C-alpha positions in Angstrom: 21.4 -15.0 -21.7 20.0 -18.6 -21.8 16.5 -20.4 -20.6 17.9 -20.9 -17.8 19.1 -17.8 -16.6 16.2 -16.0 -17.7 13.7 -18.0 -15.8 16.6 -16.8 -12.4 16.0 -13.6 -12.8 12.7 -13.9 -13.1 12.3 -16.1 -9.8 15.2 -14.0 -7.9 13.8 -10.7 -8.3 13.1 -9.0 -5.2 11.1 -6.2 -4.5 11.5 -3.9 -1.0 8.4 -1.8 -0.4 9.3 1.1 1.9 6.7 2.0 4.4 3.8 4.9 2.6 2.4 6.2 5.2 4.7 7.0 8.8 2.8 5.3 12.0 2.5 2.4 14.3 2.4 -1.2 12.1 -0.3 -3.7 12.8 -1.2 -6.9 11.7 -3.6 -7.2 8.9 -5.4 -9.7 10.9 -6.1 -6.8 14.2 -8.1 -4.8 11.4 -11.7 -4.7 11.7 -12.8 -5.4 8.1 -12.8 -9.2 7.3 -11.7 -8.2 4.1 -8.2 -7.0 4.7 -7.3 -9.0 8.4 -8.7 -12.5 6.3 -6.4 -11.2 3.3 -8.9 -12.0 0.9 -7.9 -8.7 -0.9 -3.5 -10.2 -0.7 -0.6 -10.1 2.5 0.0 -7.2 3.7 -0.3 -5.0 7.2 -2.1 -2.4 8.5 -1.2 0.8 9.9 -1.9 3.4 12.6 -0.9 6.8 10.7 0.8 9.3 11.9 -0.4 11.7 9.4 -1.9 12.4 6.6 0.6 12.0 3.7 1.3 9.0 1.1 4.3 8.3 0.1 4.4 6.1 -3.3 6.4 2.7 -1.8 8.6 2.0 -4.7 9.3 3.4 -8.0 6.0 2.7 -10.3 3.1 3.4 -12.3 0.1 4.0 -10.9 -2.9 1.4 -12.5 -5.3 2.1 -10.1 -7.1 5.7 -7.7 -10.6 5.0 -6.3 -13.2 7.1 -7.8 -13.8 8.1 -4.3 -10.0 9.1 -3.7 -9.3 7.1 -0.5 -7.4 3.7 -2.7 -4.2 3.8 -5.1 -3.2 0.9 -7.1 0.6 0.9 -8.1 2.4 -1.6 -9.9 6.6 -1.8 -10.2 8.1 -3.1 -12.7 8.9 -6.6 -11.1 4.9 -6.7 -11.8 4.1 -6.4 -8.1 0.6 -5.4 -7.4 0.5 -2.5 -4.4 -3.0 -1.3 -3.3 -2.8 1.4 -0.7 -6.2 2.1 1.4 -6.7 4.7 3.8 -9.3 4.5 6.7 -12.0 1.6 6.8 -15.7 2.0 5.4 -14.6 5.7 3.9 -15.2 4.5 0.4 -18.8 6.2 2.1 -17.2 9.6 2.2 -17.1 10.2 -1.7 -13.7 11.1 -1.6 -14.4 13.8 0.3 -11.0 14.0 2.9 -8.5 12.7 0.6 -6.4 14.3 -2.5 -4.4 12.8 -4.8 -1.6 14.0 -5.9 -1.1 11.7 -9.4 -3.6 10.4 -11.4 -4.2 7.7 -14.0 -1.4 5.9 -15.7 1.4 8.5 -13.9 4.9 7.2 -13.2 5.9 7.2 -9.5 9.2 7.7 -7.3 9.1 5.5 -4.4 9.3 8.0 -1.1 7.7 10.9 -4.1 4.3 12.1 -1.9 1.1 10.5 -4.4 -2.0 11.6 -1.7 -3.3 13.1 1.3 -6.3 12.4 3.6 -6.9 14.5 6.4 -7.1 11.9 9.4 -9.7 15.1 11.6 -12.5 14.8 8.4 -12.1 10.4 8.6 -12.4 10.9 12.1 -16.0 13.4 11.9 -17.4 11.0 9.8 -17.5 8.1 12.5 -14.4 5.4 10.4 -11.1 4.5 11.7 -8.4 6.0 9.8 -5.9 2.8 10.1 -4.6 2.2 6.9 -4.1 -0.7 4.6 -1.2 -1.5 2.7 -2.0 -4.8 0.7 0.1 -6.9 -2.1 -3.0 -7.0 -4.2 -1.0 -10.1 -6.3 0.4 -12.3 -3.5 -0.1 -15.6 -4.6 2.3 -14.7 -7.2 4.4 -14.6 -5.1 7.3 -17.7 -3.2 7.1 -14.9 -0.3 6.1 -12.2 1.4 7.5 -11.3 4.1 6.4 -8.6 7.2 9.7 -6.3 8.0 8.2 -3.3 9.5 7.0 -3.1 13.0 6.2 -0.3 15.3 6.8 3.0 14.3 7.7 3.1 11.0 8.9 6.1 8.4 9.1 6.7 5.0 12.3 5.4 4.7 11.9 2.6 6.6 11.2 -0.9 5.1 8.1 -2.6 5.3 7.5 -5.2 2.9 9.8 -8.0 1.1 8.5 -9.5 -1.8 10.1 -12.3 -3.4 
């Protein structure tokens, strides 16, 4: 494979991100947190969750888990770094209501359950349950297309990254 073939392959890589949390897709702009709504952490979507289950959105490796268990980052072999952040301001819950099924460094398969959370505990603590799914390294890609819309399940395509 020549240099141009390698470059073409690198730039033609496309990653499909599947829905990590079943629910209703909303625009980042509609999230009541400027860090997310203004795209400071990257491009993506919000999801109003249907239940408290979180799935791996693609095959990859767990590269970060928040000490407070409310957020997890997964990176795939193409280098896409995706963060799933459950709830808004839920860092203040200090991990209460969140449970990880994976550990830092684990390899995950798309569709594998990786986390659970209690929507009731988040609501009792006074926080929105809205989850945020963002591509942390968005600036490294030429195209990030939101393809999920409305009510979605874990088998649905959510984002196309290329």
